[in-house]
Backbone bond lengths (Angstrom), bond angles and torsions (degrees), N, CA, C in turn:
res aa  C-N    CA-C-N  psi(-1)  N-CA   C-N-CA  omega(-1)  CA-C   N-CA-C  phi
1 M - - - 1.503 - - 1.468 106.50 -
2 S 1.210 118.63 134.34 1.531 125.18 -178.60 1.384 111.37 -86.04
3 I 1.405 117.01 155.39 1.460 125.26 179.69 1.603 112.87 -54.47
4 A 1.348 109.00 -36.79 1.494 115.08 -178.87 1.484 111.56 -67.03
5 V 1.321 118.96 -36.87 1.448 123.55 179.65 1.509 108.65 -67.84
6 V 1.396 119.97 -43.86 1.402 121.11 178.06 1.567 114.26 -66.01
7 E 1.382 116.02 -36.58 1.442 116.79 172.16 1.337 114.25 -59.53
8 E 1.377 116.24 -48.30 1.489 121.77 -173.10 1.537 107.90 -60.25
9 A 1.325 114.61 -50.98 1.522 122.89 176.82 1.535 109.38 -50.91
10 A 1.345 121.89 -46.93 1.374 129.88 -176.30 1.556 107.86 -63.59
11 S 1.270 116.54 -41.73 1.475 120.26 -177.42 1.458 115.65 -75.37
12 S 1.352 115.26 -22.22 1.442 120.88 179.73 1.636 112.69 -88.53
13 Q 1.362 109.70 -15.14 1.504 115.19 -179.69 1.537 108.48 -82.00
14 P 1.309 117.80 148.43 1.433 121.42 176.25 1.498 106.87 -71.34
15 S 1.275 120.93 154.14 1.391 129.80 177.54 1.505 108.01 -62.22
16 P 1.299 119.49 138.11 1.538 118.02 177.42 1.475 112.78 -76.83
17 G 1.285 123.31 1.98 1.434 123.72 174.19 1.487 110.37 90.08
18 P 1.460 116.18 -167.19 1.401 116.68 -173.70 1.409 111.57 -70.91
19 Q 1.357 117.85 160.42 1.518 124.40 177.02 1.507 109.26 -60.25
20 P 1.235 114.32 139.53 1.520 122.61 177.97 1.521 106.93 -54.50
21 Y 1.350 115.83 148.36 1.440 128.41 -178.91 1.482 109.78 -54.28
22 A 1.291 115.40 127.37 1.504 121.35 177.46 1.533 110.78 -93.89
23 L 1.237 120.50 133.46 1.465 121.42 178.22 1.507 113.78 -64.15
24 Q 1.207 113.66 135.14 1.621 117.24 -179.97 1.555 105.01 -134.38
25 A 1.416 114.54 148.67 1.402 119.94 171.13 1.545 107.09 -154.48
26 A 1.381 112.56 167.34 1.521 115.61 178.30 1.515 106.32 -67.96
27 N 1.314 113.90 157.46 1.424 123.02 -178.23 1.602 104.70 -83.55
28 T 1.234 119.09 63.79 1.499 121.66 -179.74 1.599 102.47 -131.14
29 P 1.355 113.05 163.47 1.519 115.69 179.94 1.464 114.32 -55.07
30 L 1.318 114.12 -35.68 1.464 116.37 178.06 1.557 116.24 -71.98
31 G 1.268 109.59 -42.37 1.583 115.18 174.30 1.439 111.12 -67.65
32 R 1.257 124.53 -35.53 1.492 125.63 179.26 1.508 110.65 -68.64
33 A 1.404 119.10 -39.37 1.335 123.78 174.90 1.491 115.85 -57.30
34 R 1.292 113.67 -38.76 1.473 117.74 177.89 1.506 111.17 -69.67
35 L 1.230 115.01 -49.23 1.497 121.83 178.25 1.525 111.84 -59.33
36 A 1.230 117.86 -40.69 1.497 125.28 177.55 1.543 113.88 -53.96
37 R 1.446 112.03 -31.63 1.401 121.00 -179.67 1.533 114.57 -90.25
38 G 1.392 112.48 -14.15 1.378 119.47 -178.29 1.497 111.73 79.02
39 W 1.310 119.33 26.86 1.513 123.42 -169.19 1.579 102.24 -101.97
40 S 1.345 108.08 153.92 1.497 118.94 169.32 1.450 105.29 -93.83
41 Q 1.425 115.71 165.29 1.436 120.15 173.42 1.532 112.04 -57.67
42 E 1.307 113.06 -37.22 1.556 118.83 178.38 1.518 111.52 -56.45
43 K 1.368 117.00 -45.37 1.357 123.99 -171.97 1.602 109.50 -68.95
44 V 1.397 112.15 -36.72 1.611 118.56 174.76 1.464 107.27 -61.55
45 V 1.366 117.56 -53.24 1.363 123.48 -171.26 1.481 109.76 -60.87
46 R 1.408 116.64 -41.07 1.534 116.18 175.87 1.539 115.40 -64.96
47 A 1.423 115.14 -35.20 1.341 123.05 177.36 1.560 111.56 -64.37
48 L 1.400 113.98 -43.42 1.469 116.24 173.73 1.494 115.76 -61.02
49 T 1.238 113.22 -42.25 1.430 123.20 -178.97 1.545 112.39 -63.00
50 L 1.329 117.84 -43.75 1.362 127.24 -177.11 1.656 106.81 -72.59
51 L 1.268 118.64 -39.70 1.465 123.74 -179.87 1.532 106.73 -69.93
52 A 1.277 118.33 -45.85 1.468 119.39 -176.09 1.485 109.89 -62.46
53 G 1.356 113.47 -39.36 1.591 120.29 177.77 1.499 110.31 -62.03
54 S 1.389 117.05 -45.61 1.419 113.33 -175.96 1.548 112.42 -75.41
55 W 1.383 114.04 -12.76 1.491 113.23 172.54 1.540 111.07 -98.41
56 K 1.350 115.47 11.05 1.486 122.18 -174.47 1.605 116.64 50.31
57 W 1.443 113.27 39.92 1.412 118.69 174.84 1.423 107.55 -96.50
58 E 1.288 123.33 147.45 1.435 127.45 167.54 1.453 110.32 -92.80
59 I 1.284 113.11 126.42 1.426 122.03 169.67 1.390 119.17 -128.26
60 A 1.317 121.40 -179.14 1.483 122.67 179.55 1.612 114.11 -63.12
61 S 1.288 116.14 167.50 1.498 116.39 174.62 1.532 111.94 -71.66
62 E 1.307 112.32 166.50 1.536 114.46 -173.34 1.575 107.73 -67.54
63 S 1.275 120.16 -25.47 1.475 121.10 -177.67 1.559 107.94 -76.20
64 S 1.303 117.45 -42.50 1.437 122.09 174.76 1.419 113.41 -65.67
65 L 1.413 119.32 -35.55 1.492 123.85 179.29 1.539 110.81 -65.86
66 K 1.423 112.21 -38.38 1.499 112.98 -177.57 1.538 111.14 -65.91
67 V 1.323 117.67 -33.76 1.525 122.35 176.14 1.490 108.09 -68.19
68 Q 1.349 119.04 -44.94 1.473 121.15 -174.86 1.491 109.06 -70.98
69 L 1.381 119.91 -36.12 1.511 120.44 174.14 1.509 110.63 -57.94
70 S 1.250 118.29 -48.08 1.414 119.04 178.00 1.593 113.22 -59.82
71 R 1.321 116.77 -45.11 1.416 117.22 174.20 1.618 117.11 -63.52
72 W 1.281 114.42 -29.57 1.479 123.30 179.82 1.629 103.49 -73.70
73 E 1.296 117.45 -43.17 1.460 122.32 -175.94 1.545 110.53 -69.97
74 H 1.352 116.30 -31.45 1.387 122.00 178.53 1.547 113.83 -85.80
75 G 1.229 121.71 -8.31 1.437 124.65 179.16 1.469 109.66 82.16
76 V 1.323 121.02 9.62 1.566 119.63 174.52 1.453 112.60 -64.44
77 T 1.416 117.08 -47.47 1.355 120.68 172.53 1.444 113.40 -129.54
78 R 1.250 122.84 168.44 1.446 127.20 172.56 1.586 110.91 -111.35
79 P 1.328 111.09 140.36 1.473 118.33 -175.36 1.590 106.85 -68.45
80 G 1.257 112.97 144.35 1.536 119.28 173.11 1.475 111.44 -67.87
81 E 1.362 116.44 173.86 1.437 120.54 -175.07 1.529 110.82 -59.39
82 T 1.249 119.27 -41.50 1.531 123.88 179.31 1.507 110.26 -55.18
83 Y 1.332 119.40 -52.32 1.381 123.26 178.74 1.496 119.00 -69.04
84 R 1.364 112.02 -27.56 1.463 119.43 175.73 1.510 108.05 -67.06
85 V 1.297 118.76 -44.50 1.407 123.10 177.83 1.506 112.21 -61.05
86 L 1.401 115.40 -49.26 1.397 119.71 177.50 1.498 115.71 -56.26
87 L 1.408 113.25 -47.67 1.527 121.61 -179.96 1.550 111.77 -59.38
88 C 1.339 115.39 -42.21 1.453 116.45 175.87 1.490 113.05 -63.31
89 A 1.307 120.25 -37.62 1.419 126.10 178.26 1.412 110.85 -63.85
90 V 1.377 117.54 -48.37 1.462 124.59 -174.15 1.584 108.46 -65.51
91 Y 1.192 112.57 -49.12 1.508 119.96 -179.58 1.495 116.25 -78.61
92 R 1.403 113.89 -8.76 1.475 118.92 -176.79 1.489 107.78 50.26
93 A 1.435 116.12 52.90 1.426 119.68 179.84 1.500 108.22 -134.97
94 T 1.318 117.99 163.91 1.444 122.16 172.30 1.499 114.75 -81.49
95 P 1.405 122.66 163.69 1.413 122.25 177.46 1.513 111.44 -59.90
96 D 1.313 116.09 -39.72 1.429 119.20 177.54 1.550 116.19 -61.26
97 E 1.395 116.09 -36.20 1.448 122.13 178.82 1.531 111.72 -67.05
98 L 1.384 113.28 -29.18 1.380 114.98 -179.29 1.497 117.37 -101.48
99 G 1.377 111.49 11.88 1.456 121.72 172.87 1.558 115.26 81.02
100 F 1.260 116.92 15.85 1.423 120.61 -177.24 1.609 115.08 -78.73
101 T 1.297 112.90 -23.28 1.507 117.34 -176.00 1.507 113.43 -86.23
102 H 1.327 117.09 -16.30 1.539 122.20 178.75 1.453 106.05 -78.82
103 S 1.356 120.52 132.51 1.326 127.01 176.25 1.437 109.26 -79.61
104 R 1.306 126.10 148.20 1.360 128.83 171.32 1.515 112.96 -77.21
105 Q 1.233 115.88 152.74 1.526 121.74 -178.07 1.483 108.12 -60.96
106 S 1.335 119.72 -40.05 1.469 124.07 -177.06 1.529 113.53 -62.63
107 E 1.358 113.95 -23.03 1.535 113.82 -178.96 1.550 106.50 -82.16
108 P 1.311 112.46 141.40 1.342 120.72 -173.67 1.639 109.04 -73.96
109 S 1.269 120.61 146.64 1.466 127.03 -179.75 1.481 109.58 -75.02
110 A 1.283 119.55 162.92 1.501 123.84 175.87 1.584 106.13 -63.04
111 K 1.338 116.68 -35.96 1.441 113.27 -177.20 1.600 113.44 -68.83
112 S 1.357 112.84 -40.50 1.501 117.76 179.31 1.502 110.68 -66.74
113 L 1.355 118.09 -28.00 1.458 120.78 177.96 1.616 108.56 -73.52
114 R 1.318 114.36 -37.32 1.487 117.49 176.94 1.476 105.92 -61.82
115 D 1.349 115.40 -48.43 1.553 116.71 -174.59 1.551 109.86 -62.33
116 R 1.381 119.31 -40.90 1.392 123.74 177.93 1.481 112.82 -56.53
117 V 1.295 114.03 -47.28 1.540 122.62 179.60 1.476 109.22 -56.67
118 S 1.394 115.71 -49.99 1.450 122.05 -179.12 1.464 110.21 -55.48
119 E 1.442 112.35 -48.95 1.445 115.87 -177.54 1.586 109.68 -60.66
120 L 1.310 119.61 -40.91 1.477 120.91 -176.89 1.530 108.97 -68.23
121 E 1.336 115.95 -31.29 1.558 117.44 -179.88 1.495 108.38 -73.87
122 A 1.345 116.00 -32.44 1.531 113.59 -179.32 1.498 109.06 -73.12
123 R 1.387 119.14 -35.75 1.538 120.69 176.43 1.474 107.99 -63.78
124 L 1.298 116.46 -42.48 1.513 114.46 -178.94 1.488 117.90 -64.02
125 E 1.396 113.24 -35.94 1.393 124.50 174.10 1.632 111.79 -62.78
126 T 1.368 114.21 -37.99 1.440 120.98 179.44 1.633 108.62 -71.63
127 L 1.288 112.48 -42.47 1.503 113.77 176.35 1.387 114.05 -68.01
128 T 1.386 120.72 -41.04 1.449 122.02 174.69 1.601 112.62 -58.37
129 G 1.336 114.99 -38.90 1.519 120.68 178.50 1.434 104.60 -67.99
130 Y 1.322 126.92 -44.45 1.373 125.90 178.71 1.519 114.79 -58.20
131 L 1.398 115.40 -47.19 1.402 117.72 175.59 1.551 115.94 -64.49
132 A 1.320 119.59 -26.44 1.359 121.40 -179.04 1.612 106.60 -75.21
133 V 1.294 118.44 -35.36 1.479 124.73 -174.92 1.539 107.38 -77.87
134 T 1.265 119.41 -34.69 1.515 121.47 -174.17 1.476 110.14 -97.03
135 G 1.332 119.17 -11.34 1.430 120.26 169.09 1.486 110.01 88.53
136 G 1.359 121.29 20.32 1.510 124.53 -175.19 1.495 110.04 139.18
137 L 1.354 110.25 -168.14 1.424 117.16 178.84 1.587 116.44 -75.12
138 P 1.311 115.53 137.95 1.516 116.17 178.30 1.517 111.99 -56.76
139 A 1.282 117.26 146.90 1.376 123.21 -178.52 1.600 114.05 -75.67
């Protein structure tokens, strides 16, 4: 077949339309795990639903799960324990591989929690001392 024949055939054929949808996800461990498998959010949601059903676990509806999956992938919220287990099973990945073991910066560290407890204990001691001196609650 000559180049002229191929060009003529191509010009007489209708355009195939826009390029097929390309998968996209947030650049997070959870988003990258989905893209590495070539899965759409719909496929992940369906897999979560089927797995939960086979385990007889109750989870959110598929439409709610799609919203939640997007929020999890973008780091807006973190999945609860049930969903972390399901996601690890569906992706055949560890919690660390999916980014579940790294604490978020907004979560207080153990040290800051100890400091906060110490501060609250000191305030309680001050208030208790005040109540002992005044004989009760202030009027």
